[in-house]
N, C-alpha and C positions, 0 to 999 in steps of 0.2 A: 624833590619835587624841577621841575618843569620852571624855569623862568616868570615869576608873579604875572608880567602881561600877558604872553602869552599862552599861558593858562588860563586865565581870566577869560581871554579871547575865546578859547579853546572849548572852556566852558557855556559859553554864549550861543556857539557854532551846533555844540552837540546839543543843547537846548532846544534850539531852533529845528533841527533835523529831528530828534525826538516828536517837536510839537507834528511836524510835516507828517510823521510817519503815524501818527495817532489818525491824522485828519485823514489818512491816505486809506487807511483801515477803515474810518468812521465811515467813512464815501461808500468803498465796495459793501458797508452794511446795510447803510442808507437807501445807496443807487442801484443794491442787487441785480435787480434785471438789467437794469441798463449794461452794468461795467459787464455782466456776464456774457450779453448779447454782444456787446463789441470786443470783448477776447475772444467768442467765439469766431466772429465775422471774422479777425484778422487773423484768425489760424485756418479757416477757409479760405483767405486769398493768398494766404500765405505756401498751402498744401498745392495749391493751381497754380501759383509760381513755380513751387519746388517739382511738380510733376512736371511742368513743361519745359525746365533750363537745369533740370538736377544733371549733372555733365562729372566726371574722374577724369582728372590730367594723371596719365600710369607713364608717363615718362620719367624712371629712376635718375636720369641725369640732373636732373632739377633738384636735386636733394639738399647739395651743398651748393653754396654761393660762389659764383663764377669768377670773385675776383682771389679766390684763395690762390696761391702758387702755384700747388700740384695741380689746380684745375686748370687753369691757365695754359700749363704745359700740357695736359691731355686735349683740350678744346683743340689747342693747336696740333696736337700729332694727329688725332681725330680730323681736322681739318684737311689737314696735307695727303691722310692715308684713312679712308674712310672704309673700306670694304671692311676692319673685321670688328666695326661696331654693331650691334644687335646680330648676332649672325646664328644660326642654326646649324649644328654640326652633325652629321648623319658620318656614324660608324659604319663601315662595314667590314663584317669577320668573314670571311670562308672557308671554306675546308681546304682549300688550295690557292693560289693566288691566280691562278683564270677564273675559276669560278667569282672571287672578290672584282678581278678587274671587270669583267661583263657583266657585273650588275652595275659598279659604277657607272659604264658605259650606257646602259640602259635606262639608271636613275640619270643620269646627269641630260640623258635628251629627253626626256619626259618633262623635268623641272625646264627647260631653256621653252618647251612647246608651251608653258604655262606663264607666260610673263605678268598674268593682273596679280597672283600669290606671290611670284618669285624674281626680284629686279637684278639677283646676281646671282650665278653658279661657277664657284672655282674649285679645281680639283688637284690638290697637291698631288706632283708629280704622275699629271696624268695628260693624255691631249697626245698627239702627233709626235711632238718634239722629244718626247720623253720615251715615248712606244721604240723611238729609234735611237736615239742618245741614253735612256736610261742604263745600259751596259756598262758605259763609259763611268757612270758610278761606284762603278764597282772598283775593291783595291787590285794592283796588278795580279797579287798573287789568287784571289775570287776570280775575275777572268781568264785566268791559263788551265782553272778549274777548271769552267765553265769551259773551255774548247776541247779540254782533252775527252770530257764527256760527249761533248755535241758528235764530236771523232768518232769514238765509241759507238754513238747510236744511228750514225751515218747510212748503214745500211737500212736500218729502219724507215730513217724520214724518207732518205730516196725513193723507198717501196711506195710507204704513204703518201706521199706527197703525188703523187704521178694516180693511187686509188685508194682516196682514205672514207674507206666504206667496211663493213664488217667480212664481206667478202674476200677483201683487200688483204685485211690483216690477218684471217685465218689462212689466205694463201702463202703469205709470208711465215707464218708460224708453223707449217706444212714446212716446209721448205726448210727451217731452221731443227727441226726436229729429224728430217729424214735426213739434212747432214751429220748430226749430232750421233744419229744412229748408225752411222756411217763410218764414222769415227772420226768428224772432222772437228772443226771448233765448234763451238757452242756461241750464242748468238749473244752477245752483251745486253746483262739486264732483262734475260730471258723469264730468269722465275719472278720478277717484281713484276713484270708485264701476266705471267700466267696468274700472281697474287692480287692484281687490278682487276683483271677480266672476274676472278671469283668474286670479290667483293661487289661488282657490279648485277651477277647474276642471283646473290643471295640477297642484295637489296631489291630486285625486281620482284622475288618470290614473297618477300617479306612485306612489301608493300612502300618501303622507304628509297628517298630520296639518294641516290649515289653517281657519280660522275667518274670517268678515269682521267686525272691528273695529267695530262699529255705533257703536260710545260716543265714538269716532276720528272717523268721517264724521257726528256727526250734533253732537257740540260739540268736537270738538278734542279729550278724553279728559277732561275738565274737569269731569264730571259723577262723575269718581273721586277725591277730595280724595289717596288713597292712591300713586295711581300703579300700576306696575308690581308693583313689588315689596311684596310683602304679610306679614305675621307673626301665628306663632299660638304665643302663649304656654300650656306649658301643664305641669300640677305634676304630677307623676306620682306615682304611690304607691309607697314606697319598702321594697324590704325589706334592713334592715342586718344580716338572719342569711344575706344570701346576701353570695357575694365579688361579682357585680355587682349592686348594691340596685335598680337601672333597669332589670335586663334584660329582666323580664318587660313592661314598660311599653313598653321601646324596641321589643320584638319583634311584640308589638301593632301598635305603630304603624305599624312599617313592612310586615307585612301589608294594615293597614288602606289603607296608602297605594297601593300594591299593588292589591289590591280593587279603590279610586275608579279606578284608572287617572288618579291625579298624577304622570305622568314625561312627558317629551319628545316622546315620539308623542304627544302629545295638547295640547302648545303648553304645556306647563310644566316650569320645573328647579324643582326641590324640595333643600332643602340643611335639615339638621338638625346642631345644634349646642346651646349652653347648659351649664351647670354639669353639670345629670345628665349629659348626653352624655361630656362632658371624662373627668369619673369614669370613666365606663362605659371605654371608651378604654383610659383609663389602667390600669384594674384590669384588661382584659383581655390589653394587652401585656406588664402584670408579670405576671398568674399563666403566661403560654407564656412570657414571656423567663426565669420562677425555673423552670419545668420543663425547660427545656431548658437553663440551666445546669448545674442541680443535675445531670441525667442527665452532661454533660459534663462535671461535676467531676470525680465518678466513674471515670468511664471512663480520664480522663487522670492520674489520681491513683493508682489501679491499676497503671497502667504507670511511675508515676515508681518506685511502692512496689518492684516488681519490680526496677528498675534499682537504685534503692538498696539494698534488704536483701537481694535475689539469694538468697531465701527464700520458697517460696509459704506453709510455715509462720507466720512472722513477720508476711507481709503478710495473713494472712488475719486471725491475731492485732489486728492494727492496725487493720482495717476491720470488725473485730468491734466490737471496743471504740468505734470512732467510732459505729457502728450504737447499740448497747445505751447509748453515753450521749448520743444524739441522741434517744431513745425516753425518755431519763430524766428530759431537758431539759423535751421537751415535755411532758409528763404532768406535771410539776412544776410548771410553767408555769401550766398548764390548772389544776394544783388550787390553787394560789398568789396569782397576779394576774387568772386568768381571759382571755376570750376575746383571743387574737392581737387586733394592729392591723396598720394595711398596710406598717407599719416591722418590727415585733418579726418579722415572720416571715422575714425574711432573716438574723434568728440562723444557720439551717441551713448556708444557704453559708459563711456566717463560721467556724462551727463545724468545718465541716472546715477549710475552707484553715487553720486556726489551732491544731483540735485534734490534726491529725494530726501537728505540730510536736513533740508528747512522746512518740508512739509511735516516730517515729522516731529520736530521741536514746536513747531507750532501747534499743531495736533496735538500734541500731547499737555503744551500749557494749557491749552485750552481747556482740557477735559480735565486739569487740574483746578482750573478756576470756576468751569462749571460744579465739579463734584464739591467745591468750597461752598456752593451758595449762589454763584454768581449769576444773574440772568445772559442770555445770550449778549446784547448790545455791551453790556458790563464786562463780563469775559473776553469780550473781542478786544475793548480799550485798555485791560491788563495784561493780555498777553503783548499789544503793540507797546504798551508801556515797558513793562517788565522786559521782555524777551527782542523788541525790534533793534535795538543798538546791536543786540550780542546777535542778532541775526546778520544784521548790514558790514559786521567787522569781519562776522565769518566769510560772506558771502564775498566780500574786497579781497579779504587775505586770502582765499582759493583764487580769486582772479587774478590778483597778483604776479601768486606761484604758476599760475599760465603766462600772461603777460611778459615773466620772466623770459619764455622761450623767445621773446620779437627782437630782442639786440642781437642776437646769437648769429654766428656763420651758416646755422643748419639750416637752412631754407626751409628742408621740407616740414621741420616742425615749427617754424612761424607760424603759418595759418594754425596749425592746432593748437596754437597759445592763444591767437587773436579769438579765433571761434570759439575755444572752449572760455578765456580768459569771459568775455562778453555772455555765452551761455552762464554762464555763475550770477549776472547779474538781472537776465533775463529771468532765472527760475525764484531769486528773490521779489523780482517786481509781480512774477504769478502768485506766490507765496502770498504776499501782501493785498493782493488783489482777486484774484480770480478763486484763491480758497475759502477766504471770508465771505465771496458772494456766494458763494456753491454753499457754504453749513448757513446761510442767512435764509437763502431757498431752499436747502433741506436742512434744515436745524434736529441739531441730536436731541432727544429726548430730554426732559429736563429729570433731573434725580434729587432727592434731599440731600441735605447735606451731609457729607461724612468728612471724617476726619487721618482719613488713610490712602495712601496711595490707589488710584483705578485698577492698583495689579498687586492685590492680598496676597496674590500665591509669592509672589518676591518678596515683600516687606518685612515679613520677621526676618529674613539673609540680611536686607539693609539696614535694618536696626540694630542688628550685632554686626555690624562692618564694624573689622577691630581697626584700622586705619588709626583711627585716632586713639586706640589703645598701646600700636607697637609703631609709630612712627617712626620713631631713631630708630630701630631695629629696623623697618623695610627700608630706610636712607641707607642704613651704614649697608646692607644686603647689596642693595643697587649700585651700593660706590664700589664694592669689592665686583662685582660681577661685570660693571665700565672698564673696571684693570684690564681682568681678564679678557675682555673683546677685544682690545686692542691689537694684540698680534693676529688676532686675524684679521681682525681690518685691516693688517697690514698684509696680510695674504692676497686678499681680496684682486679678483682680474678680471679684465676685459675681454671679451673676445673678438675683434671685429671683425670676423669671419662670414658676411650673409648666407653659407652652407647651411648655418648652423640654427638657420631660424627657417628653413627647407626639409619638408618633409625627406627623411634618408634614405626611403622606400620610392620615392619618386622615380621614374626612370632617369631625369637628366640630371638627379644628383650621381644617382648609380654608376652611370656610364661617365660622369666628369671625375668622379673620384676615383675611375678605374683608370683615365688618361692622366691624374695626375699621379699617378703611380709610378709610370715613367718617364725620367726627363725627356725624351725624344718628344712626346705627345702633350706633356703637362701645357694646359690650354692657359693657365697664370704664367705668361712671358712679358719683362719687362721690354719696351719700347724705343727706342732715343734716334731721334732724328738730327743726322749731319748735317751741314753743308754741302757736304759732295762726297762721291762714293769713295775717294782716297782718303777723304778725311775719315769717313765710316768703317775702312778698313783699319786703318790705324788703330783707331779706340775697339774696334772689336779685339784687336789682337791683344789688347791692354786687357782687356772685357774677358777673354778664355783663360785668363791666367788668375783669376779670382778664384777661392776655394769653392766660392758656392755657385760658382756655373759650370754647368755641363758647357756649354757652345755658345756662342756669338754667331751670330749667319746675317750678312748683306747680300747682295747681286752676286758678288765676286765670289761668295762660296758655291755657287752653283758654276762656276767653271771648273771640268773635271781635271782632275792633277795626273801629269805623266802621258797625257794624250795620246803624243806620238807613239810613244811603246803598245799602248793598249792597240791605236788602231792597226797597230803591225801585228799585229797576236790575230785581229779580224780578218784582216786581208789575206792571210795563211788560211784562215778557216774558211773563208769566201770559194777556194780553189775547187775544197773538197766539199763544201755545201754552196752550191751558186745560189744567191738570194733569190735570185728572179725565179726561183723554180719552187719556190714558196710563197710569195707574197698573192699567187693568186690560184690556191688549190682549189680543187673542185669541191660544190657543197656535197655536203648526205644528199642520196640517195635511196627512194626506197629498196629493201633489200633485192636480192635477186630473188627468183621463184626456187631455185635449187640452194640456199642459205642454211634452209634445215638439215638438208643433207650433207650440206658440207660441215657444219656443227657434228654431226653423227661420227662425219671419217674423221677429223679434229680430235674427237672424245675418245676415239680408238688410238689413233697415234700416241693419246698421251697417257693411256696404259704403256706403249711401248715403252716410250722413253721413262716413266717411271721406274718399270723394271729391268730395262738397261742401265740406269743413273743408279738405283737402290733407293728406297724410301727414306734411307736414313742422308740422303744429299740433300741440299736445299732445292735445287731444281726439280728435283724424283719427287720430293714432299712436296713442290708447290702444283706440279704434272697433275699428282695423285687430288689432292683437294678440287683443282680446276675441273678433275675429269668427274667428280663424284658430283658438285656444283649443276654441271651444264646433263649429268641424268638426271637429276632432282628437276633440272627446267624441262626437259623433254618429258618428262615422266608427267609434268604437271601442264603445260604446254603444248608438248606433241611441235607438228609444223606449225600454228596457229600463226599466219602474218603478221598480225596486229602485236603479239610477245616478240616474235625476233624483230622488229622494226623497234619496238620499248627495249628491246636490251643492244641493238647498233646504236640507237640512242644513247644510253648507259656508259657503253662501250666507247664510242667513236664520235658523240656529240659535238665535245672539247676539243676535236683535235684540229679539224679547219681555222679555227681562231689560232692557235698554239701554232701553227706551221704559218699564218701569219705575223704574230708577234716574234719569231725566230727571222722568218726573214727579212723583220723592219730593222731587228737588233743588229741583225749582219752589216748592215748598209748605213752604219752608227756614221759622221762625219765630225770633224773639224768643232768642236765649240766654244762661241767666242760671246763677246758679251752683247752683239750686234744679233747674235743668232739666237740668242733668250725667244721666250715667244712672251708675245705683246703683255698676256694676263700677268705672267709671272713679272717682268719690267714694271710695268707700273705699282705692284704691289711694293716694292723696294725702290723706285726712285721715279720724283715727280718728276711732271715735266718742264719744271727749272732746276731741277738736277738735285734736289736735296734726296737725300738718301737716309732708307731708313735699315735701323739695325735691330735684331731679333734676339733678343737674348734668353735664354733657357736652364734654369736650374736646375742644381744639382739634385736637392732632396727634394722628398715628395711634399708638395707646400700646402697639404691638409694643416698641417701643426704651424698653426701661427707663429712661435718660437722662428719656425725655420724659413717661414715667409719673410720674418720681420729682418731676418739675417743677411739673406737675400735682398731684397729693399737696397739696406743699407750699405752692402759690400758693393751694390752697383753706382750706387751714389754719390761712392766715395769716387769712384772715377767718373759718372757723370749725372751730375744734379740737375742734367736738363730730362732725366729719365719721367717715363710714362707708362701706361699698360694699367692693367688692372691689378696687379702685386700692387705698383705707385699707391693707385686709387684707394686701396683696402688699408692700405698700413697707414696711410698718411689722411682720407677719410675718416679712417675708427680714431686717428686721434684731435682730429677736427672733431668732430663729433663728442671725444669726450672732455675736450675747452671746452667745447658749446654746453653743456652740461653742470659741468663744473662751474662755467659762469654762469648759467641759469639761475644752480641751486646759492650762488652767492649773492647774484641781485633778491632772488626770492627771501632768501634769510634779512639783507639788509633791508629791502622795502616794506617786508613784513613788521620786521622790529620796529619802523620809523615810524610805520602805519599805528602800530599798538602803543610806543608811546605816545603820539597826539592822541592819540584817543584815549587811551589811561589814564594819560597826563601823568606815569609814575613809573620810575626804574624799577623797582621792585615787583612790580604787577607784570612789567614786562617781560622781567628775566623768568616771574612764574610761569608767564603761559610758554615760553622758548626753552627754559630749560628740560621738560620732559621730550622736545619735538628733537631737541637734540639727543640725547639718550635712546630715542626710539631710533633715531638715524645710523647711531652709532652697534645698537645692538641687531638692527636691518643688516646691515653689510657683515658683521660678526656673524650670523646665522646663515646667508648667503655662504660666508665659505667654511663655513662647519658643513655647510649639506652640500658643498658641491655645486652652488649655483655661482654661477660667472655674470656680470654686466654683458650685455652685447647691446646691438644695437635695436634692439623693441625694447629689452626693460629700460635702458638709461633712465628713462624719463620716470623712475620712482621717485627718485629725491627729490626734485623739486616739487613733485606733487605731495611727496610725505610731508612736506612742511605744510603747505596748504591747507590738505585736511587736516593735517594734527591739530594745527592752530585755529581752526575753527571749530573743534573737540574741547579743546583747551579755552577758548572763550568762553563758552557754555558754564562753563566750571566755574572760571574766575569770575565774571560778571554777576552770578549767582552771587559767590561770594562777598562782593563787593559790595552788594544791596543790602549786607547786614545781617546774612545767615551763615550759623558760623558752622566749621566741616562737618559735625557729627549729623546736625539739621538737616543741613546741603543735602546728603547720602538720603533723607528720605521724602524729598521734591520728586518733581517728575524732572529735573534736570539729568543726572546720570542715566536715567533708566531711557531717557529718551536721549543717551549721549551712546548708550548700548545699544538699543535697537536701531540707531543710524548706522553704528558701526559695523552692526550684522548684518543690515541690510545693502549697504557698502560692500563689506564681505565678501556677500553673494553676487555682486556683480562681478568683481573681479574674478571669483572664487568660480564663476561660470565661466572666464577666460582663462583662465588656469586648466579645462578639460579639454579647452580647444583645438580642433583635428590640427590647427597650425603651428607648427613647434613656437614661431615669433611670437604670435599672443598667448599660447599656453604659459609661456616662457614670461610675458609680462602679467598676465595674471595669477603666473606661483609668487612674482616677487612684489606686485603690487598687495594681496593675500600677505603676504610675510609682513610686508610693512605695513599695514593697517591694523592687523593683530599687535605688532607690538607700540603702536601708535596707540591703540585702547588700551594696551596692559600697563602704560606709562600713565597715559590721562587719567585713569580711573585708579591708579593704585599708587604710584609714585607724587601725582598732580596733588590728591588731596594731602599728603604726609608732606611736602613742603605749605602749602599752607596754613598745616596747623604750627609750622615753626612761627611765623605771622600774626597765631590767634592768640587776642588776647580777652577774651568772653569771658570773666566769670560763670556763665551759664555751661560753656563746655569745659570749665574746667572743675564743675560743679558735677555734671556729666561724668568725668574721668571719674573723680571721686566716689561716688556711689556703686560705678561700675567696678572699683576696686575692693570694696568692701566683701 
């Protein structure tokens, strides 16, 4: 027992509070119309206020406290280099580098023409600077190889730069064939040109897109240092008052991509990802999942309430209390706290799942009293007297489990704790006021007194409930299971990667994971800010030596090595291929009138070349395949000008821009820090001189272990590291610590509450022991089932404590009232706990089948936890109570059953 003076004081407080509860229920019964009308009027006002003020703050950067050290580092980095925050990344893969490059140019021009949706556009490796100097970033060997290929292609380049048309190409091919037939040297790459022309003709007849890759034919594709995969990085204009801040920008972007025909039908494969895209996809599935889960929860709970209460009046009263309570909670949260965040909006499902418990307990106890012969007013008073304290204690314990979130550093969950904790108290108030008033205005039909439960089909099973016969066996088995659960608990894991909470089939996730697979394109990069560029270069050199780092990039990394030697190679090449002859090639003109005849003549020369070379040679085989394709083309289209014009576009359309690219590449000049483009320099050096280091991982960071290793490796050298991997690792640890703290706060505060109210160490331990077992079995089951804790389901342990305490209190309070265990199991209390648990389980189960992986994970974990809570409360707790039962009546029943 607690110290006697405190005990007496608490007894007096308890009696006063119980008297107040009885008077509150009595007032609600005697002035039912006034109470009912007043609460409905408050709900109506709350509904109006909610409709006019409802808002959701979707800025996920506010999820964790800004005072945490890694948050300060990230905030400082974002302040100095804001370009990488909330970006959209468009990944463009072309069938060749020329297609990808032209797609980037067209898309970037379109984006810059829509500043209302897109505030900044950056093309890595794009723009006139890289078109001119990109070739200097090749290795010296690759550059020499490129120069050799251009030298071989010089006759082709010289001729086509003068006449970039199909007629010009055919004329050059005829000359090359005649030269070969006369025993001269073959034009380098002739068989490759034939093959590409054949592909273009076949594609046109098949109705497919194809364009000859002239960049590859003229220089092996080295004129485009970025290759076939290109990127466009966009900073969209975000609307944080919308549930999907980037939605308008993404809609506009996708519409633009469609209008520009940047698709597979035109030789391109586009993917969209980035932080803004992933957030939008998650928000979309969360909204859809929440709506589905909320609707399913209401539907299933109505069904279960009908089964549990077997009275439409009671079901209606409980549901009305839930609706009014939810409206008042929502309006109060908007008034006192402000807009909801992406986590606090989940209070609605939690409120339904937990709040319905009070209504079920009240109504089932009320039915028990009515079935026992008590008139309506007396039945309500008995319910208030016998259940009011337990309901209040359960509500307060549940509220404390939510309020335990408030002192943590997980800012996003603080609002959920405040709102959900207060909602438990509002649900209690509705149960003690609106529900009695409703039952008074629409009372249940009075029945003759009966001496059994209002669920006769369940009564025989409860009468033969074996706990009081096998209590020691049950407890022994539970202890064995608890010991076996410990190793599984030690294997429990925490997944801090938010990608796990997004639909894996969503475009943004799919493209993001593809980028993660390559170290050079990984979006998970660590960012470090150094005082100046020289310090950044020194630190980058140290980081480059780390085993987890593939490269550390600073602004100086964009200064090509061995420039003088490379420029000398280009100067020699300029003598053979003058750049000025390529920079302004003539645009394609409609084919000449005799182009059809030229094609026919060319087809005949191909036959002669094939016979001369032999069909076994590469050139002879390519010539025969092209001749066959041109023959089919002529058979289908004849000399149709439109068909010939389309063929010219497929064969020659990519030539003029490639000639320009080659001409630009041949004019490369020495690269210095000052000559680097402005948009590149501002991404790496601030006006104050601070320099950014971009650190790329060596491993695929889809693995949490690889990400943790990458972050810890870099932090050993640069403790000031920031960026997405650091935020995920450090943020995950902060979230885990926050919920460990919340669980400890909930355990301690609820234990103290129970100790003050129950005024008995033994009874407090009886309530808490099953909860500890339930927590142990929940974590062990998750480990065995392969479920990890994650950012979505980690709230389960504090909630398990609050929910489990509520159920345990009802059992222990009934036992403390003088009812022994065997007879208590025949009362409404265990049935009410069972139906409350099943009803709450249905709410969590509806989340488990949500379309949103994060909500589904939370639903599965909560369902598992609640199942363990019910098992421990309805099996383990009665067995524990029997250890402290000294009732002769109990012992007599046990002896009778043993005979």
